[in-house]
N, CA, C and O atoms as CSV, one atom per row, in Angstrom:
chain,resi,resn,atom,element,x,y,z
A,1,MET,N,N,23.787,4.277,18.114
A,1,MET,CA,C,23.512,5.019,17.044
A,1,MET,C,C,22.066,5.679,16.889
A,1,MET,O,O,21.122,5.003,16.479
A,2,PRO,N,N,21.934,6.947,17.213
A,2,PRO,CA,C,20.519,7.454,17.077
A,2,PRO,C,C,19.508,7.021,16.173
A,2,PRO,O,O,19.859,7.005,14.993
A,3,LYS,N,N,18.413,6.688,16.409
A,3,LYS,CA,C,17.539,6.354,15.723
A,3,LYS,C,C,15.913,7.126,15.812
A,3,LYS,O,O,15.555,7.558,16.908
A,4,SER,N,N,15.197,7.229,14.879
A,4,SER,CA,C,13.857,8.100,15.355
A,4,SER,C,C,12.942,6.718,14.810
A,4,SER,O,O,13.204,5.965,13.871
A,5,VAL,N,N,11.841,6.690,15.713
A,5,VAL,CA,C,10.421,6.500,15.734
A,5,VAL,C,C,9.555,7.251,15.766
A,5,VAL,O,O,9.631,8.367,16.279
A,6,HIS,N,N,8.426,6.706,15.143
A,6,HIS,CA,C,7.001,7.509,15.274
A,6,HIS,C,C,6.285,6.997,16.507
A,6,HIS,O,O,6.324,5.817,16.854
A,7,GLY,N,N,5.546,8.072,17.229
A,7,GLY,CA,C,4.317,7.404,18.225
A,7,GLY,C,C,3.557,8.551,18.183
A,7,GLY,O,O,3.628,9.447,17.342
A,8,VAL,N,N,2.635,8.454,19.382
A,8,VAL,CA,C,1.645,9.310,19.478
A,8,VAL,C,C,1.530,9.571,20.976
A,8,VAL,O,O,1.889,8.679,21.744
A,9,LEU,N,N,1.095,10.632,21.415
A,9,LEU,CA,C,0.896,10.836,22.906
A,9,LEU,C,C,-0.644,10.573,22.982
A,9,LEU,O,O,-1.551,10.959,22.245
A,10,LYS,N,N,-0.653,9.731,24.195
A,10,LYS,CA,C,-2.008,9.267,24.513
A,10,LYS,C,C,-2.093,9.217,26.095
A,10,LYS,O,O,-1.255,8.548,26.700
A,11,HIS,N,N,-3.197,9.987,26.865
A,11,HIS,CA,C,-3.344,10.281,27.949
A,11,HIS,C,C,-2.025,10.441,28.831
A,11,HIS,O,O,-1.783,9.832,29.873
A,12,GLY,N,N,-1.190,11.425,28.172
A,12,GLY,CA,C,0.177,11.635,28.675
A,12,GLY,C,C,1.194,10.945,28.602
A,12,GLY,O,O,2.253,11.309,29.112
A,13,LYS,N,N,1.036,9.696,27.879
A,13,LYS,CA,C,2.110,8.947,27.396
A,13,LYS,C,C,2.314,8.679,26.007
A,13,LYS,O,O,1.451,8.616,25.131
A,14,VAL,N,N,3.671,8.513,25.892
A,14,VAL,CA,C,3.988,8.008,24.369
A,14,VAL,C,C,4.050,6.658,23.935
A,14,VAL,O,O,4.833,5.812,24.366
A,15,GLU,N,N,3.137,6.491,23.011
A,15,GLU,CA,C,2.909,5.127,22.564
A,15,GLU,C,C,3.518,5.179,21.099
A,15,GLU,O,O,3.285,6.002,20.214
A,16,LEU,N,N,4.396,4.031,21.081
A,16,LEU,CA,C,5.204,3.785,19.761
A,16,LEU,C,C,4.575,3.315,18.559
A,16,LEU,O,O,3.728,2.440,18.742
A,17,LEU,N,N,4.764,3.653,17.452
A,17,LEU,CA,C,3.859,3.000,16.292
A,17,LEU,C,C,4.513,1.950,15.558
A,17,LEU,O,O,3.951,1.318,14.664
A,18,GLU,N,N,5.923,1.725,16.003
A,18,GLU,CA,C,6.574,0.473,15.662
A,18,GLU,C,C,7.362,-0.173,16.961
A,18,GLU,O,O,7.619,0.389,18.025
A,19,PRO,N,N,7.657,-1.481,16.566
A,19,PRO,CA,C,8.244,-2.080,17.689
A,19,PRO,C,C,9.895,-1.626,17.882
A,19,PRO,O,O,10.562,-1.296,16.901
A,20,LEU,N,N,10.417,-1.651,19.156
A,20,LEU,CA,C,11.843,-1.221,19.187
A,20,LEU,C,C,12.470,-2.510,20.035
A,20,LEU,O,O,11.835,-2.959,20.989
A,21,ASP,N,N,13.777,-3.095,19.632
A,21,ASP,CA,C,14.598,-4.039,20.052
A,21,ASP,C,C,15.555,-3.285,21.326
A,21,ASP,O,O,16.352,-4.027,21.899
A,22,GLU,N,N,15.504,-2.316,21.617
A,22,GLU,CA,C,16.275,-1.633,22.592
A,22,GLU,C,C,15.869,-2.467,23.915
A,22,GLU,O,O,14.818,-3.104,23.987
A,23,PRO,N,N,16.924,-2.382,25.063
A,23,PRO,CA,C,16.871,-3.078,26.326
A,23,PRO,C,C,15.819,-1.994,26.987
A,23,PRO,O,O,15.549,-0.896,26.499
A,24,ASP,N,N,15.328,-2.500,28.103
A,24,ASP,CA,C,14.693,-1.503,29.254
A,24,ASP,C,C,15.797,-0.744,29.959
A,24,ASP,O,O,16.804,-1.103,30.569
A,25,GLY,N,N,15.283,0.378,29.677
A,25,GLY,CA,C,16.254,1.507,30.566
A,25,GLY,C,C,17.215,2.505,29.507
A,25,GLY,O,O,17.991,3.421,29.778
A,26,THR,N,N,16.822,1.935,28.253
A,26,THR,CA,C,17.902,3.053,27.388
A,26,THR,C,C,17.394,3.887,27.548
A,26,THR,O,O,16.190,3.743,27.759
A,27,GLU,N,N,18.010,5.406,27.554
A,27,GLU,CA,C,17.949,6.569,27.374
A,27,GLU,C,C,17.248,6.925,25.989
A,27,GLU,O,O,17.637,6.409,24.942
A,28,VAL,N,N,16.222,7.811,26.034
A,28,VAL,CA,C,15.427,8.264,24.919
A,28,VAL,C,C,15.152,9.770,25.108
A,28,VAL,O,O,15.118,10.242,26.245
A,29,ILE,N,N,14.931,10.620,23.883
A,29,ILE,CA,C,14.800,11.875,23.859
A,29,ILE,C,C,13.582,12.013,23.096
A,29,ILE,O,O,13.685,11.722,21.904
A,30,VAL,N,N,12.397,12.407,23.531
A,30,VAL,CA,C,11.076,12.638,22.760
A,30,VAL,C,C,11.218,14.204,22.443
A,30,VAL,O,O,11.607,15.170,23.099
A,31,SER,N,N,10.701,14.013,21.071
A,31,SER,CA,C,10.700,15.331,20.231
A,31,SER,C,C,9.301,15.641,20.152
A,31,SER,O,O,8.664,14.600,19.990
A,32,ILE,N,N,8.489,16.770,20.206
A,32,ILE,CA,C,7.038,16.686,19.795
A,32,ILE,C,C,6.979,17.425,18.506
A,32,ILE,O,O,7.622,18.471,18.417
A,33,SER,N,N,6.295,17.008,17.520
A,33,SER,CA,C,6.477,17.492,16.455
A,33,SER,C,C,5.225,18.634,16.063
A,33,SER,O,O,5.194,19.333,15.050
A,34,GLY,N,N,4.292,18.602,17.088
A,34,GLY,CA,C,3.157,19.648,17.113
A,34,GLY,C,C,2.043,19.202,16.165
A,34,GLY,O,O,1.091,19.980,16.129
A,35,HIS,N,N,1.949,18.019,15.319
A,35,HIS,CA,C,1.146,17.801,14.719
A,35,HIS,C,C,0.411,16.677,15.167
A,35,HIS,O,O,0.941,15.603,15.450
A,36,ALA,N,N,-1.060,16.959,15.251
A,36,ALA,CA,C,-2.214,15.451,15.915
A,36,ALA,C,C,-2.312,14.963,14.702
A,36,ALA,O,O,-2.207,15.639,13.679
A,37,ARG,N,N,-2.553,13.555,14.757
A,37,ARG,CA,C,-2.939,12.720,13.795
A,37,ARG,C,C,-4.340,13.275,13.141
A,37,ARG,O,O,-5.373,13.400,13.798
A,38,VAL,N,N,-4.238,13.535,11.988
A,38,VAL,CA,C,-5.633,13.739,11.636
A,38,VAL,C,C,-6.140,12.885,10.887
A,38,VAL,O,O,-5.287,12.226,10.293
A,39,ILE,N,N,-7.547,12.522,10.586
A,39,ILE,CA,C,-7.993,11.445,9.757
A,39,ILE,C,C,-9.211,12.601,8.743
A,39,ILE,O,O,-10.209,13.176,9.176
A,40,GLU,N,N,-8.730,12.617,7.541
A,40,GLU,CA,C,-9.318,13.110,6.703
A,40,GLU,C,C,-10.866,12.387,6.118
A,40,GLU,O,O,-10.787,11.484,5.284
A,41,LEU,N,N,-12.134,12.815,6.578
A,41,LEU,CA,C,-13.310,12.108,6.573
A,41,LEU,C,C,-13.720,12.061,4.957
A,41,LEU,O,O,-14.579,11.301,4.509
A,42,LYS,N,N,-13.100,12.824,4.320
A,42,LYS,CA,C,-13.420,12.659,2.666
A,42,LYS,C,C,-12.444,11.358,2.178
A,42,LYS,O,O,-12.796,10.781,1.150
A,43,ASP,N,N,-11.353,10.928,2.809
A,43,ASP,CA,C,-10.587,10.190,2.496
A,43,ASP,C,C,-11.159,8.717,2.638
A,43,ASP,O,O,-10.906,7.814,1.840
A,44,ARG,N,N,-12.191,8.561,4.075
A,44,ARG,CA,C,-13.026,7.658,4.410
A,44,ARG,C,C,-14.146,7.514,3.955
A,44,ARG,O,O,-14.881,6.622,4.380
A,45,ARG,N,N,-14.610,8.562,2.764
A,45,ARG,CA,C,-15.811,8.431,2.269
A,45,ARG,C,C,-16.993,8.668,3.397
A,45,ARG,O,O,-17.949,7.914,3.577
A,46,MET,N,N,-16.763,9.659,3.981
A,46,MET,CA,C,-17.617,9.495,5.605
A,46,MET,C,C,-17.959,11.190,5.419
A,46,MET,O,O,-17.222,12.103,5.047
A,47,SER,N,N,-19.196,11.190,5.785
A,47,SER,CA,C,-19.802,12.805,6.117
A,47,SER,C,C,-19.516,13.126,7.395
A,47,SER,O,O,-19.451,12.271,8.279
A,48,PRO,N,N,-19.295,14.559,7.621
A,48,PRO,CA,C,-19.293,14.685,9.220
A,48,PRO,C,C,-20.635,14.159,9.920
A,48,PRO,O,O,-20.513,13.901,11.118
A,49,ALA,N,N,-21.791,13.980,9.397
A,49,ALA,CA,C,-22.850,13.551,10.408
A,49,ALA,C,C,-22.635,11.928,10.544
A,49,ALA,O,O,-23.108,11.270,11.471
A,50,GLN,N,N,-21.843,11.388,9.471
A,50,GLN,CA,C,-21.882,9.948,9.840
A,50,GLN,C,C,-20.712,9.664,10.885
A,50,GLN,O,O,-20.716,8.798,11.760
A,51,ALA,N,N,-19.717,10.582,10.601
A,51,ALA,CA,C,-18.593,10.544,11.587
A,51,ALA,C,C,-19.192,10.902,12.959
A,51,ALA,O,O,-18.777,10.213,13.890
A,52,ALA,N,N,-20.068,11.828,13.240
A,52,ALA,CA,C,-20.456,12.097,14.545
A,52,ALA,C,C,-21.421,10.866,15.120
A,52,ALA,O,O,-21.503,10.583,16.315
A,53,ASP,N,N,-22.061,10.260,14.164
A,53,ASP,CA,C,-22.835,9.063,14.581
A,53,ASP,C,C,-21.959,7.969,14.948
A,53,ASP,O,O,-22.269,7.341,15.960
A,54,LEU,N,N,-20.716,7.558,14.184
A,54,LEU,CA,C,-19.989,6.717,14.627
A,54,LEU,C,C,-19.272,6.987,16.083
A,54,LEU,O,O,-19.144,6.148,16.975
A,55,ARG,N,N,-18.832,8.357,16.112
A,55,ARG,CA,C,-18.059,8.751,17.468
A,55,ARG,C,C,-19.224,8.229,18.518
A,55,ARG,O,O,-18.931,7.322,19.296
A,56,ALA,N,N,-20.436,8.757,18.532
A,56,ALA,CA,C,-21.142,8.616,19.580
A,56,ALA,C,C,-21.573,7.208,19.848
A,56,ALA,O,O,-21.809,6.860,21.004
A,57,ARG,N,N,-21.685,6.399,18.866
A,57,ARG,CA,C,-22.075,4.807,19.074
A,57,ARG,C,C,-20.683,4.022,19.597
A,57,ARG,O,O,-20.793,3.029,20.317
A,58,LEU,N,N,-19.322,4.549,19.173
A,58,LEU,CA,C,-18.263,3.963,19.644
A,58,LEU,C,C,-17.793,4.422,20.929
A,58,LEU,O,O,-16.783,3.888,21.387
A,59,ALA,N,N,-18.442,5.432,21.649
A,59,ALA,CA,C,-18.073,6.298,22.681
A,59,ALA,C,C,-18.345,5.206,23.866
A,59,ALA,O,O,-17.606,5.215,24.851
A,60,THR,N,N,-19.421,4.261,23.757
A,60,THR,CA,C,-19.773,3.324,24.903
A,60,THR,C,C,-18.454,2.504,25.069
A,60,THR,O,O,-18.347,2.005,26.189
A,61,PHE,N,N,-17.666,2.311,24.407
A,61,PHE,CA,C,-16.375,1.388,24.480
A,61,PHE,C,C,-15.026,1.937,24.926
A,61,PHE,O,O,-14.028,1.273,25.210
A,62,CYS,N,N,-15.175,3.364,24.939
A,62,CYS,CA,C,-13.895,4.293,25.539
A,62,CYS,C,C,-13.428,3.553,26.764
A,62,CYS,O,O,-12.299,3.065,26.825
A,63,GLU,N,N,-14.299,3.474,27.730
A,63,GLU,CA,C,-13.810,3.224,29.185
A,63,GLU,C,C,-13.274,1.699,29.014
A,63,GLU,O,O,-12.247,1.480,29.657
A,64,ASP,N,N,-13.683,0.821,28.413
A,64,ASP,CA,C,-12.944,-0.575,28.297
A,64,ASP,C,C,-11.710,-0.538,27.517
A,64,ASP,O,O,-10.776,-1.293,27.787
A,65,TRP,N,N,-11.655,0.518,26.325
A,65,TRP,CA,C,-10.613,0.328,25.400
A,65,TRP,C,C,-9.268,1.191,26.338
A,65,TRP,O,O,-8.090,0.853,26.229
A,66,ASP,N,N,-9.730,2.291,27.205
A,66,ASP,CA,C,-8.499,2.789,27.709
A,66,ASP,C,C,-8.113,2.089,29.090
A,66,ASP,O,O,-7.286,2.676,29.788
A,67,ARG,N,N,-8.628,0.917,29.528
A,67,ARG,CA,C,-8.002,0.316,30.652
A,67,ARG,C,C,-6.525,-0.204,30.196
A,67,ARG,O,O,-6.129,-0.626,29.109
A,68,PRO,N,N,-5.880,-0.018,31.408
A,68,PRO,CA,C,-4.415,-0.596,30.989
A,68,PRO,C,C,-4.304,-2.039,30.589
A,68,PRO,O,O,-3.336,-2.316,29.881
A,69,GLU,N,N,-5.077,-2.946,30.899
A,69,GLU,CA,C,-4.844,-4.163,30.612
A,69,GLU,C,C,-5.391,-4.380,29.090
A,69,GLU,O,O,-5.267,-5.518,28.636
A,70,MET,N,N,-5.795,-3.704,28.532
A,70,MET,CA,C,-6.210,-3.582,26.894
A,70,MET,C,C,-5.093,-3.493,26.305
A,70,MET,O,O,-4.938,-4.162,25.284
A,71,ASP,N,N,-4.014,-2.644,26.788
A,71,ASP,CA,C,-2.883,-2.267,26.077
A,71,ASP,C,C,-2.092,-3.647,25.047
A,71,ASP,O,O,-1.342,-3.472,24.087
A,72,VAL,N,N,-2.435,-4.645,25.478
A,72,VAL,CA,C,-1.974,-5.710,24.848
A,72,VAL,C,C,-2.302,-5.769,23.483
A,72,VAL,O,O,-1.472,-6.001,22.605
A,73,TYR,N,N,-3.697,-5.530,23.256
A,73,TYR,CA,C,-4.115,-5.360,22.071
A,73,TYR,C,C,-3.658,-4.516,21.224
A,73,TYR,O,O,-3.897,-4.661,20.025
A,74,ASP,N,N,-3.067,-3.688,21.600
A,74,ASP,CA,C,-2.506,-2.543,20.590
A,74,ASP,C,C,-1.161,-3.187,19.767
A,74,ASP,O,O,-0.702,-2.499,18.855
A,75,ARG,N,N,-0.761,-4.009,19.960
A,75,ARG,CA,C,0.588,-4.769,19.214
A,75,ARG,C,C,-0.240,-5.535,18.223
A,75,ARG,O,O,0.502,-5.908,17.314
A,76,TYR,N,N,-1.242,-5.845,18.070
A,76,TYR,CA,C,-1.883,-6.728,16.773
A,76,TYR,C,C,-2.232,-5.803,15.850
A,76,TYR,O,O,-2.734,-6.155,14.783
């Protein structure tokens, strides 16, 4: 039976936002919604200047976060 799950495109690969119990090799169809995940700063009580400062401070971690062996932490 067909089912839908949400995911995001990251570095050319689809990362699911919820676990699946399907066996490896199961055929899938990916539909692109065309919507990027948007975080509203006002919902986070953050100004554009604060967001820019945070982005700059966290940029030093990007190389480590994007290493394939770090993917295991995405499940937590």
